[in-house]
C-alpha positions as CSV (number, residue, x, y, z in Angstrom):
1,M,-5.7,-25.8,-20.5
2,P,-4.7,-26.8,-17.0
3,A,-1.3,-27.8,-17.3
4,G,2.4,-27.9,-16.2
5,I,5.4,-29.2,-14.7
6,Y,7.2,-28.5,-11.3
7,A,10.8,-30.0,-11.2
8,V,13.4,-29.4,-8.1
9,P,17.0,-29.9,-8.1
10,F,18.5,-31.3,-5.4
11,L,22.2,-32.6,-5.2
12,G,22.7,-33.3,-8.7
13,H,18.8,-35.0,-9.1
14,I,16.2,-33.1,-10.1
15,E,12.5,-34.6,-9.2
16,A,9.6,-33.3,-11.7
17,V,6.2,-33.5,-11.2
18,A,3.5,-32.4,-14.2
19,F,0.3,-32.4,-15.0
20,I,-2.7,-31.8,-17.4
21,G,-6.7,-31.2,-16.9
22,S,-9.2,-30.9,-19.3
23,P,-10.3,-27.8,-19.4
24,D,-13.9,-28.1,-17.5
25,G,-11.6,-30.0,-14.4
26,K,-13.2,-33.7,-15.0
27,E,-9.7,-35.3,-16.1
28,M,-6.4,-35.3,-14.3
29,Y,-3.2,-36.8,-15.1
30,K,-0.3,-36.2,-13.2
31,R,2.7,-38.3,-13.0
32,S,6.4,-37.8,-11.4
33,L,10.0,-38.9,-12.2
34,N,13.4,-38.2,-10.3
35,G,16.9,-38.4,-12.7
36,Q,20.2,-36.6,-13.2
37,T,19.7,-33.0,-13.4
38,Q,21.3,-33.5,-16.3
39,D,18.6,-35.7,-18.2
40,A,16.8,-32.8,-17.2
41,E,15.3,-32.5,-21.1
42,Q,14.8,-36.4,-21.3
43,L,12.5,-36.4,-18.1
44,G,10.4,-33.3,-19.4
45,E,10.4,-35.2,-22.6
46,S,9.8,-38.7,-21.0
47,L,7.0,-37.4,-18.3
48,A,5.5,-35.4,-21.1
49,E,5.4,-38.9,-23.6
50,A,3.5,-40.9,-20.3
51,L,0.9,-38.2,-19.8
52,I,0.2,-37.6,-23.1
53,A,0.2,-41.9,-22.9
54,D,-2.5,-41.8,-20.1
55,G,-5.6,-40.1,-21.3
56,G,-3.9,-35.9,-21.9
57,G,-3.6,-36.6,-25.4
58,R,-6.9,-37.0,-25.8
59,I,-7.7,-34.1,-24.1
60,L,-4.9,-32.1,-26.5
61,E,-6.7,-33.5,-29.4
62,E,-10.4,-32.7,-27.9
63,L,-9.1,-28.8,-27.8
64,R,-7.7,-28.5,-31.0
65,K,-11.1,-29.5,-33.0
């Protein structure tokens, strides 16, 4: 399953881009968020929640079958 996150810290801030895609490549969901470096864990959790809500959760459910 294609999925990942890329984060770049810069002067106390962080920009993170995350994605999840279906194994066949027909569906792809991508989100990005900016925040403070000290909030990186929460930023990652927020990205995961957003991707799941966008449709990534359905992809994960299909893979569990």
